[in-house]
C-alpha positions as a printed NumPy array, in Angstrom:
array([[-26.997, -15.571,  15.816],
       [-28.637, -15.219,  19.181],
       [-30.882, -18.285,  18.158],
       [-27.535, -20.332,  17.978],
       [-26.636, -19.291,  21.533],
       [-23.967, -16.636,  20.353],
       [-23.739, -13.596,  22.416],
       [-23.517, -10.912,  19.651],
       [-22.849,  -8.027,  21.837],
       [-19.829,  -9.81 ,  23.446],
       [-18.684, -10.84 ,  19.986],
       [-18.543,  -7.305,  18.711],
       [-17.026,  -6.046,  21.846],
       [-14.198,  -8.672,  21.458],
       [-13.663,  -7.729,  17.907],
       [-13.529,  -4.039,  18.731],
       [-10.854,  -4.671,  21.462],
       [ -8.908,  -7.029,  19.019],
       [ -8.857,  -4.164,  16.384],
       [ -8.469,  -1.179,  18.465],
       [ -7.246,  -2.074,  21.935],
       [ -5.534,  -5.455,  21.53 ],
       [ -3.394,  -4.866,  24.531],
       [ -6.455,  -5.308,  26.739],
       [ -6.511,  -8.827,  25.653],
       [ -2.864,  -9.291,  25.048],
       [ -0.95 ,  -7.051,  27.511],
       [  2.289,  -8.306,  26.155],
       [  1.965,  -6.345,  23.014],
       [  3.95 ,  -3.329,  22.552],
       [  2.427,   0.091,  22.074],
       [  1.6  ,   0.661,  18.327],
       [  3.453,   2.781,  15.946],
       [  1.656,   6.149,  15.291],
       [  1.548,   6.967,  11.528],
       [  0.709,  10.696,  11.16 ],
       [ -1.517,  11.44 ,   8.149],
       [ -2.578,  14.889,   7.062],
       [ -5.719,  14.697,   4.714],
       [ -6.341,  17.942,   2.968],
       [ -9.47 ,  18.604,   0.626],
       [-10.954,  21.904,  -0.787],
       [-14.179,  23.415,  -2.009],
       [-16.532,  20.537,  -3.041],
       [-15.086,  18.007,  -0.695],
       [-15.771,  17.555,   3.07 ],
       [-14.987,  15.237,   5.859],
       [-18.672,  14.541,   6.925],
       [-21.415,  12.317,   5.745],
       [-22.325,  14.134,   2.449],
       [-21.991,  12.398,  -0.83 ],
       [-18.871,  14.035,  -1.559],
       [-17.799,  13.507,   2.104],
       [-14.846,  11.352,   3.362],
       [-16.446,  10.015,   6.628],
       [-16.426,   6.488,   5.233],
       [-12.639,   6.64 ,   4.317],
       [-11.964,   8.121,   7.905],
       [-13.915,   5.085,   9.427],
       [-11.753,   2.71 ,   7.36 ],
       [ -8.517,   4.369,   8.588],
       [ -9.675,   4.348,  12.151],
       [ -9.387,   0.527,  11.935],
       [ -5.741,  -0.293,  11.367],
       [ -4.427,  -3.368,   9.506],
       [ -2.887,  -4.818,  12.657],
       [ -2.037,  -4.166,  16.304],
       [  1.284,  -2.825,  15.473],
       [  0.125,   0.494,  13.897],
       [ -2.438,   3.258,  14.418],
       [ -3.251,   6.015,  11.874],
       [ -3.54 ,   9.276,  13.411],
       [ -5.458,  11.528,  10.933],
       [ -5.457,  15.328,  10.924],
       [ -8.255,  16.815,   8.658],
       [ -7.585,  19.981,   6.858],
       [ -9.699,  22.058,   4.46 ],
       [ -8.579,  24.759,   2.087],
       [-11.781,  26.676,   2.703],
       [-14.214,  25.937,   5.744],
       [-15.661,  22.663,   6.865],
       [-17.052,  22.253,  10.287],
       [-15.78 ,  18.693,  10.424],
       [-12.232,  19.559,   9.761],
       [ -9.521,  20.045,  12.411],
       [ -7.744,  22.832,  10.46 ],
       [ -9.683,  25.603,   8.478],
       [ -8.453,  27.689,   5.552],
       [ -5.44 ,  25.597,   5.524],
       [ -2.084,  26.695,   3.897],
       [  0.767,  24.311,   3.337],
       [  3.178,  26.835,   4.346],
       [  1.261,  27.833,   7.429],
       [  1.854,  24.466,   9.148],
       [  4.793,  22.506,  10.214],
       [  4.588,  19.622,   7.722],
       [  7.652,  17.695,   9.416],
       [  5.571,  16.025,  12.039],
       [  3.53 ,  14.136,   9.339],
       [  4.412,  10.924,   7.634],
       [  2.245,  11.739,   4.69 ],
       [ -0.037,  14.213,   2.902],
       [ -3.223,  13.066,   1.183],
       [ -4.5  ,  15.786,  -1.483],
       [ -8.043,  14.992,  -2.28 ],
       [ -8.361,  17.803,  -4.635],
       [-11.621,  19.146,  -6.255],
       [-11.181,  22.754,  -7.231],
       [-10.621,  23.557, -10.996],
       [ -8.334,  25.979, -12.756],
       [-10.417,  29.048, -11.957],
       [ -9.725,  28.619,  -8.291],
       [ -6.486,  30.011,  -6.753],
       [ -3.716,  27.439,  -6.944],
       [ -0.863,  26.813,  -4.402],
       [  1.507,  29.698,  -3.872],
       [  5.334,  29.297,  -4.322],
       [  5.892,  29.188,  -0.611],
       [  3.293,  26.473,  -0.333],
       [  4.985,  24.469,  -3.013],
       [  8.31 ,  24.963,  -1.36 ],
       [  6.965,  23.48 ,   1.881],
       [  5.561,  20.416,  -0.073],
       [  8.8  ,  19.973,  -1.811],
       [ 10.944,  19.998,   1.213],
       [  8.423,  17.556,   2.858],
       [  8.744,  15.143,   0.014],
       [ 12.568,  15.406,  -0.347],
       [ 12.794,  14.733,   3.379],
       [ 11.131,  11.456,   3.064],
       [  7.363,  12.388,   3.579],
       [  4.83 ,  10.562,   1.459],
       [  2.144,  12.246,  -0.868],
       [ -1.043,  10.768,  -2.077],
       [ -3.062,  12.867,  -4.641],
       [ -6.166,  12.422,  -6.648],
       [ -8.671,  14.499,  -8.589],
       [-11.288,  13.514, -11.233],
       [-12.026,  14.144, -14.959],
       [-10.953,  17.147, -16.79 ],
       [ -9.187,  19.771, -14.586],
       [-10.971,  18.887, -11.225],
       [ -8.139,  18.904,  -8.64 ],
       [ -5.657,  21.13 , -10.736],
       [ -5.675,  24.039,  -8.289],
       [ -4.04 ,  21.962,  -5.487],
       [ -2.086,  19.164,  -7.326],
       [ -1.15 ,  20.732, -10.825],
       [  2.115,  21.971,  -9.898],
       [  3.192,  19.725,  -7.206],
       [  6.544,  17.906,  -8.278],
       [  5.879,  14.269,  -9.186],
       [  2.305,  14.396,  -8.556],
       [  1.935,  16.875, -11.539],
       [  3.428,  14.352, -14.083],
       [  2.029,  11.154, -12.839],
       [ -1.491,  11.94 , -13.341],
       [ -3.411,  14.141, -15.844],
       [ -4.573,  17.32 , -14.254],
       [ -5.007,  20.002, -17.108],
       [ -7.915,  20.612, -19.455],
       [ -8.931,  21.588, -22.195],
       [ -5.195,  22.553, -22.961],
       [ -1.964,  20.895, -22.041],
       [ -0.276,  22.078, -18.821],
       [  2.425,  24.877, -18.712],
       [  5.277,  22.264, -18.808],
       [  3.623,  20.32 , -21.581],
       [  1.6  ,  18.093, -19.337],
       [ -1.03 ,  16.096, -21.299],
       [ -4.713,  16.978, -21.406],
       [ -7.125,  15.187, -18.953],
       [ -9.861,  13.041, -20.21 ],
       [-13.276,  14.77 , -20.801],
       [-16.445,  14.183, -18.693],
       [-18.559,  13.32 , -21.859],
       [-18.15 ,  11.861, -25.426],
       [-17.256,   8.244, -26.466],
       [-13.709,   8.57 , -25.12 ],
       [-14.546,   9.356, -21.499],
       [-13.297,   7.019, -18.988],
       [-16.551,   5.405, -17.933],
       [-16.144,   2.381, -15.507],
       [-19.599,   1.895, -14.561],
       [-20.635,  -1.784, -14.157],
       [-24.194,  -2.61 , -14.866],
       [-26.268,  -2.803, -11.72 ],
       [-29.18 ,  -4.919, -10.544],
       [-31.655,  -2.906, -12.7  ],
       [-31.63 ,  -3.204, -16.474],
       [-29.359,  -0.853, -18.476],
       [-26.735,   1.571, -17.209],
       [-27.76 ,   4.391, -14.799],
       [-25.452,   7.076, -13.447],
       [-26.245,   6.089,  -9.938],
       [-24.918,   2.71 , -10.595],
       [-21.808,   4.094,  -9.068],
       [-23.568,   3.933,  -5.729],
       [-24.496,   0.145,  -5.788],
       [-22.665,  -2.875,  -4.448],
       [-21.007,  -3.911,  -7.846],
       [-17.418,  -2.676,  -8.264],
       [-15.298,  -2.324, -11.259],
       [-12.746,  -4.836, -12.109],
       [ -9.025,  -3.399, -12.427],
       [ -6.022,  -5.199, -13.785],
       [ -2.991,  -5.036, -11.366],
       [  0.47 ,  -4.931, -12.733],
       [  2.216,  -8.167, -11.653],
       [  5.908,  -8.436, -10.89 ],
       [  7.938, -11.517, -11.393],
       [ 10.161, -12.506,  -8.508],
       [ 13.455, -14.45 ,  -9.281],
       [ 12.459, -14.556, -13.041],
       [ 15.353, -16.572, -13.987],
       [ 14.312, -19.432, -11.658],
       [ 11.905, -21.434, -13.936],
       [ 11.183, -23.867, -11.163],
       [  9.919, -21.526,  -8.554],
       [  8.342, -18.655, -10.578],
       [  6.238, -16.317,  -8.479],
       [  4.489, -13.114,  -9.366],
       [  3.318, -10.34 ,  -6.921],
       [  1.168,  -7.401,  -7.375],
       [  2.414,  -3.957,  -6.176],
       [  2.289,  -3.798,  -2.274],
       [ -0.626,  -1.261,  -2.715],
       [ -2.733,  -3.911,  -4.257],
       [ -1.557,  -6.892,  -2.168],
       [ -4.297,  -7.688,   0.503],
       [ -4.686, -10.144,   3.252],
       [ -7.014, -12.078,   0.935],
       [ -4.737, -11.984,  -2.034],
       [ -4.413,  -9.652,  -5.072],
       [ -6.855,  -6.631,  -4.847],
       [ -8.672,  -6.527,  -8.164],
       [-11.661,  -4.108,  -7.51 ],
       [-12.347,  -0.52 ,  -7.11 ],
       [-15.585,   1.599,  -6.928],
       [-16.958,   2.476, -10.427],
       [-17.82 ,   5.994, -11.944],
       [-18.969,   7.356, -15.246],
       [-16.144,   9.751, -15.926],
       [-12.722,   9.176, -14.311],
       [ -9.303,  10.836, -14.632],
       [ -6.174,   9.047, -15.655],
       [ -2.651,   8.189, -14.256],
       [  0.255,   7.75 , -16.651],
       [  3.919,   7.142, -16.818],
       [  5.924,  10.43 , -17.796],
       [  8.753,  10.15 , -20.215],
       [ 10.906,  13.195, -18.988],
       [ 12.599,  12.31 , -15.748],
       [ 15.088,  15.315, -15.881],
       [ 12.815,  18.107, -14.749],
       [ 13.63 ,  20.342, -11.668],
       [ 11.581,  23.159, -10.244],
       [ 12.456,  26.248,  -8.074],
       [  9.81 ,  27.449,  -5.565],
       [ 10.521,  30.428,  -3.327],
       [ 14.195,  29.873,  -3.688],
       [ 14.135,  26.059,  -3.18 ],
       [ 15.152,  23.788,  -6.084],
       [ 13.939,  20.283,  -6.255],
       [ 14.702,  17.479,  -8.801],
       [ 11.59 ,  15.882,  -9.813],
       [ 12.941,  12.251, -10.223],
       [ 16.256,  11.99 ,  -8.626],
       [ 18.607,   9.458, -10.187],
       [ 16.114,   9.024, -13.066],
       [ 13.972,   6.759, -11.094],
       [ 10.552,   6.518, -12.757],
       [  7.149,   6.277, -11.31 ],
       [  4.897,   3.456, -12.817],
       [  1.304,   2.796, -13.402],
       [  0.546,  -0.283, -11.1  ],
       [ -3.178,  -0.975, -12.124],
       [ -5.504,  -0.372, -15.137],
       [ -9.076,   0.108, -15.476],
       [-10.858,  -1.673, -18.344],
       [-13.791,  -0.13 , -20.355],
       [-15.685,  -2.907, -22.353],
       [-17.388,  -0.256, -24.552],
       [-21.136,   0.424, -25.056],
       [-23.152,   1.152, -28.201],
       [-26.275,   2.186, -26.307],
       [-26.136,   3.903, -22.847],
       [-29.297,   5.843, -21.47 ],
       [-26.808,   8.116, -19.424],
       [-23.956,   9.297, -21.341],
       [-24.033,   7.781, -24.993],
       [-21.74 ,   5.686, -26.979],
       [-18.422,   4.528, -25.186],
       [-15.282,   3.225, -26.755],
       [-13.403,   0.257, -25.442],
       [-10.006,   0.872, -23.739],
       [ -7.784,   0.557, -20.83 ],
       [ -6.253,   3.453, -18.822],
       [ -4.141,   3.885, -15.798],
       [ -6.16 ,   3.797, -12.62 ],
       [ -3.255,   3.965,  -9.824],
       [  0.297,   5.152, -10.157],
       [  3.304,   4.818,  -7.625],
       [  6.753,   6.246,  -7.187],
       [  9.085,   4.394,  -4.799],
       [ 11.141,   7.421,  -3.64 ],
       [ 12.506,   5.433,  -0.843],
       [ 15.067,   3.838,  -3.367],
       [ 16.451,   7.246,  -3.984],
       [ 16.181,   8.84 ,  -0.482],
       [ 13.021,  10.869,  -0.992],
       [  9.351,  10.185,  -0.147],
       [  6.939,   7.872,  -1.962],
       [  4.009,   9.138,  -4.005],
       [  0.774,   7.533,  -4.916],
       [ -1.803,   8.934,  -7.319],
       [ -5.265,   7.688,  -8.208],
       [ -7.514,   8.324, -11.196],
       [-10.536,   9.631,  -9.196],
       [-11.55 ,  10.694,  -5.743],
       [-14.861,   8.647,  -6.515],
       [-12.812,   5.796,  -5.431],
       [-12.648,   7.353,  -1.968],
       [-16.048,   9.515,  -1.527],
       [-18.947,   8.254,   0.476],
       [-21.253,   8.346,  -2.632],
       [-19.277,   5.412,  -4.245],
       [-18.691,   3.475,  -0.881],
       [-21.68 ,   3.698,   1.304],
       [-24.267,   4.867,  -1.267],
       [-26.064,   7.836,  -2.358],
       [-27.394,   9.679,   0.759],
       [-30.791,  10.603,  -0.446],
       [-31.444,   7.482,  -2.609],
       [-34.236,   5.328,  -1.244],
       [-33.135,   2.311,  -3.436],
       [-32.288,  -0.405,  -0.975],
       [-29.006,  -1.082,  -2.721],
       [-27.97 ,   2.369,  -4.145],
       [-28.702,   3.92 ,  -0.694],
       [-26.249,   1.778,   1.17 ],
       [-23.64 ,   0.917,  -1.332],
       [-21.412,  -2.001,  -0.811],
       [-23.157,  -3.004,   2.417],
       [-25.976,  -3.939,   0.533],
       [-24.871,  -7.625,  -0.074],
       [-22.488, -10.233,   0.972],
       [-20.601, -10.009,  -2.444],
       [-20.598,  -6.149,  -2.066],
       [-19.186,  -6.468,   1.591],
       [-16.447,  -8.761,   0.195],
       [-15.514,  -6.149,  -2.406],
       [-15.496,  -3.301,  -0.1  ],
       [-13.021,  -5.286,   2.286],
       [-10.689,  -5.434,  -0.627],
       [-10.951,  -1.821,  -1.199],
       [-10.527,  -1.007,   2.49 ],
       [ -7.27 ,  -3.036,   2.266],
       [ -6.2  ,  -0.768,  -0.583],
       [ -6.759,   2.333,   1.437],
       [ -4.873,   1.072,   4.443],
       [ -2.079,  -0.092,   2.16 ],
       [ -1.583,   3.428,   0.935],
       [ -0.943,   4.728,   4.455],
       [  1.462,   1.853,   5.225],
       [  3.394,   2.124,   2.061],
       [  3.726,   5.979,   2.133],
       [  5.037,   5.919,   5.72 ],
       [  8.563,   7.2  ,   6.189],
       [ 11.4  ,   4.747,   6.623],
       [ 11.647,   5.267,  10.372],
       [  7.898,   4.381,  10.653],
       [  8.501,   1.266,   8.432],
       [ 11.277,   0.061,  10.903],
       [  8.893,   0.791,  13.876],
       [  6.051,  -1.218,  12.229],
       [  8.308,  -4.074,  11.481],
       [  9.557,  -4.458,  15.125],
       [  6.018,  -4.392,  16.574],
       [  4.738,  -6.755,  13.904],
       [  7.8  ,  -9.197,  14.598],
       [  7.042,  -8.841,  18.281],
       [  3.311,  -9.712,  17.756],
       [  3.935, -12.773,  15.668],
       [  6.537, -14.001,  18.173],
       [  3.618, -14.323,  20.804],
       [  0.986, -15.463,  18.194],
       [ -0.519, -18.611,  19.426],
       [  0.688, -20.601,  16.488],
       [  4.132, -19.713,  17.137],
       [  4.002, -19.921,  20.904],
       [  2.862, -23.6  ,  20.719],
       [  5.184, -24.577,  17.882],
       [  8.615, -23.173,  18.814],
       [ 10.865, -26.075,  19.874],
       [ 12.97 , -25.948,  23.113],
       [ 16.016, -27.464,  21.309],
       [ 16.315, -24.454,  19.307],
       [ 15.703, -21.806,  22.064],
       [ 19.411, -21.83 ,  22.909],
       [ 21.454, -19.739,  20.481],
       [ 21.848, -18.7  ,  16.762],
       [ 24.261, -21.727,  16.237],
       [ 21.716, -24.293,  17.284],
       [ 19.217, -23.217,  14.406],
       [ 18.587, -25.605,  11.608],
       [ 17.384, -24.504,   8.173],
       [ 14.351, -26.873,   7.968],
       [ 13.308, -25.556,  11.349],
       [ 13.56 , -21.929,  10.301],
       [ 11.636, -22.68 ,   7.104],
       [  8.85 , -24.29 ,   9.205],
       [  8.523, -21.464,  11.803],
       [  9.233, -18.762,   9.167],
       [  6.46 , -20.097,   6.809],
       [  4.012, -20.008,   9.73 ],
       [  5.072, -16.429,  10.937],
       [  4.693, -15.164,   7.233],
       [  1.192, -16.725,   7.051],
       [  0.147, -15.288,  10.284],
       [  1.505, -11.963,   9.474],
       [  0.192, -11.999,   5.845],
       [ -3.425, -12.503,   7.2  ],
       [ -3.283,  -8.866,   8.426],
       [ -0.158,  -7.268,   6.827],
       [ -0.486,  -8.87 ,   3.555],
       [  2.404, -11.054,   2.047],
       [  3.889,  -8.235,   0.049],
       [  4.428,  -6.058,   3.013],
       [  6.083,  -8.816,   5.144],
       [  8.341,  -9.448,   2.082],
       [  9.275,  -5.891,   1.796],
       [ 10.035,  -5.52 ,   5.611],
       [ 12.383,  -8.433,   5.534],
       [ 14.088,  -7.228,   2.39 ],
       [ 14.237,  -3.557,   3.486],
       [ 14.138,  -3.579,   7.21 ],
       [ 16.213,  -6.738,   7.955],
       [ 18.77 ,  -7.314,   5.17 ],
       [ 19.434,  -3.975,   3.763],
       [ 20.569,  -2.305,   7.018],
       [ 22.865,  -5.255,   8.259],
       [ 24.232,  -6.414,   4.803],
       [ 23.841,  -3.648,   2.102],
       [ 26.357,  -5.12 ,  -0.153],
       [ 24.65 ,  -8.541,   0.097],
       [ 21.329,  -6.759,  -0.336],
       [ 22.513,  -5.076,  -3.458],
       [ 23.916,  -8.344,  -4.985],
       [ 20.676, -10.289,  -4.216],
       [ 18.186,  -7.638,  -5.43 ],
       [ 17.838,  -9.296,  -8.875],
       [ 16.971, -12.65 ,  -7.141],
       [ 14.793, -11.36 ,  -4.242],
       [ 13.183,  -7.867,  -4.961],
       [ 10.   ,  -8.336,  -7.24 ],
       [  9.65 ,  -4.535,  -7.33 ],
       [ 13.194,  -3.905,  -8.495],
       [ 13.159,  -1.13 , -11.239],
       [ 13.701,  -2.58 , -14.819],
       [ 15.748,  -3.524, -16.652],
       [ 17.555,  -6.065, -14.539],
       [ 20.796,  -7.779, -15.301],
       [ 21.111, -11.512, -15.245],
       [ 22.571, -12.356, -11.667],
       [ 25.436, -14.773, -11.395],
       [ 25.285, -17.898,  -9.372],
       [ 23.179, -21.216,  -9.062],
       [ 19.953, -19.231,  -9.815],
       [ 17.906, -22.39 , -10.609],
       [ 18.311, -23.604,  -7.05 ],
       [ 17.894, -20.316,  -5.069],
       [ 14.264, -20.054,  -3.885],
       [ 13.798, -16.516,  -2.757],
       [ 10.462, -17.204,  -0.866],
       [ 12.112, -19.896,   1.107],
       [ 15.134, -17.687,   1.924],
       [ 12.562, -15.199,   3.233],
       [ 10.852, -17.78 ,   5.422],
       [ 14.49 , -18.71 ,   6.825],
       [ 15.038, -15.024,   7.6  ],
       [ 11.656, -14.576,   9.268],
       [ 12.202, -17.863,  11.206],
       [ 15.501, -16.753,  12.407],
       [ 14.018, -13.456,  13.592],
       [ 11.336, -15.131,  15.472],
       [ 13.676, -17.397,  17.175],
       [ 15.962, -14.571,  18.107],
       [ 13.035, -12.743,  19.834],
       [ 11.933, -15.974,  21.556],
       [ 15.567, -16.689,  22.803],
       [ 15.87 , -13.069,  24.185],
       [ 12.329, -13.062,  25.62 ],
       [ 11.173, -16.579,  26.599],
       [  8.333, -15.297,  28.872],
       [  5.655, -12.781,  28.442],
       [  6.595, -10.557,  31.491],
       [  6.413,  -6.727,  32.074],
       [  9.959,  -6.575,  32.392],
       [ 10.435,  -8.188,  29.025],
       [  7.938,  -5.916,  27.446],
       [  9.709,  -2.921,  29.051],
       [ 13.168,  -4.069,  27.597],
       [ 11.589,  -4.666,  24.117],
       [ 10.716,  -0.977,  24.068],
       [ 14.327,  -0.003,  24.454],
       [ 16.147,  -2.764,  22.373],
       [ 17.691,  -2.361,  19.025],
       [ 15.943,  -4.824,  16.7  ],
       [ 18.86 ,  -4.971,  14.276],
       [ 21.35 ,  -5.889,  16.993],
       [ 18.98 ,  -8.389,  18.422],
       [ 18.363, -10.592,  15.28 ],
       [ 21.493,  -9.955,  13.131],
       [ 23.41 , -13.101,  14.215],
       [ 20.312, -15.271,  13.567],
       [ 19.625, -13.793,  10.197],
       [ 23.28 , -14.105,   9.097],
       [ 23.137, -17.944,   9.997],
       [ 19.846, -18.257,   8.105],
       [ 21.399, -16.714,   5.069],
       [ 24.518, -18.854,   5.281],
       [ 22.387, -21.961,   5.763],
       [ 20.236, -20.936,   2.635],
       [ 23.51 , -20.484,   0.494],
       [ 24.774, -23.823,   1.595],
       [ 21.452, -25.41 ,   0.589],
       [ 21.57 , -23.535,  -2.757],
       [ 25.255, -24.789,  -3.49 ],
       [ 24.192, -28.336,  -2.69 ],
       [ 21.106, -28.032,  -4.891],
       [ 23.337, -26.633,  -7.715],
       [ 25.764, -29.618,  -7.325],
       [ 22.861, -32.086,  -7.512],
       [ 21.408, -30.384, -10.518],
       [ 24.698, -30.562, -12.367],
       [ 24.851, -34.168, -11.589],
       [ 21.423, -34.8  , -12.731],
       [ 22.088, -32.842, -15.907],
       [ 25.097, -34.985, -16.445],
       [ 22.988, -38.237, -16.169],
       [ 20.43 , -36.845, -18.772],
       [ 23.376, -36.198, -21.061],
       [ 24.632, -39.836, -20.783],
       [ 23.746, -42.151, -23.652]])
């Protein structure tokens, strides 16, 4: 790069400032929201650079998805780890209310002491108050000591082996035999080796796709779950491993548990968790490592959207090998030029790792409490209002009042804003913010009526909605809402001044944009009615002989 006259040092410093200190370049930006993450591991796991360390994950989370948020990570170890912030950690020995989410990267088996009832009470109260939980183990009963009795977590992933759990939980997959969950992809050397898990070739996963406005056959669109919606599109890769665990969908949604005098309903309102991605095993008849392998698919990632029923969200993953150093940045003592550095060994590996990093960051964003979601949305909207694409394209004639706004102009600006935001936050996150942070608080009845049209992730089954469904294009309506929100901010803050930035810190975003969003929805409804009339007339023309 230096031969082409590019100052690499300056380029890297500019990138660092853009990612970590963007206000040094753009002082108009608001201070980022702080999402508090508590990561807990136990014996066998660490926060350092060992193969079963989490230093690579911590490096990923140190770089946030955009300038509107920062992830503050507290590292806790159930035993002792010099790299941890909290040693000999007990869940009831810490005030959990200050955290947005808890990550349980659990290694210890059933012969280790499990969580006490006071600890389970603390976790249950945290979850019921809106706190998010991520949990993972590995094959057999790896991880059951920490996670096997946690409500929701215990029934979204298999933790017990060799026998079913105390409440009939299913048996987890074995580490060996033809039915093991072996996702290894063949590496650069012939055949399958155990340490192919440390190379630059990931496994391919199949994300669940959710149809938006499925009754509109003219504008059909499907989205992955927000966890697997990356800035570059659908995330379809994970690190591979020769014997993973398994996520599944429970059938009993009626269980409740009492811990230390506190009773919690596992699935309030009967809202079910779901598997949102599957790993695929092609099967092998010859394998130098672990023998014959039967082909099958299995649940790789599970999710529970507790925000719909007033509790915290939950994510489970089939294995912590998707997060440990050995599967991301290579095997520590391996001298192989590829398996010693993992995904950094090639351009293709680096591209796959970027997708995996987006998944890690998506977990933090999706699990954040509703208050943190609102904070992130406002910072992101403020950021995109000052994005160079929007600053140059906002038209003066529309910078007067909500009544001056025109639908075509809103669609133009909203589409640009969604594209700019989507390159960092991902399109699914932007849609969820518009749906939950803009429409739901201001017009809850409208939000409820429009859910079958606009919410791709609405729990099934759906009822057929009334109205001119063939002419209602949800994505365009989202663009109109976002365009209206951008113009609302631009009208209230026409210049990037220190005074404006100070006022933006105190303002109620809902109050600021409500009139503009109302107008955008009315304009979209008028356009839908006009379209319905035209389609009716067109249908009559076709019917004429």
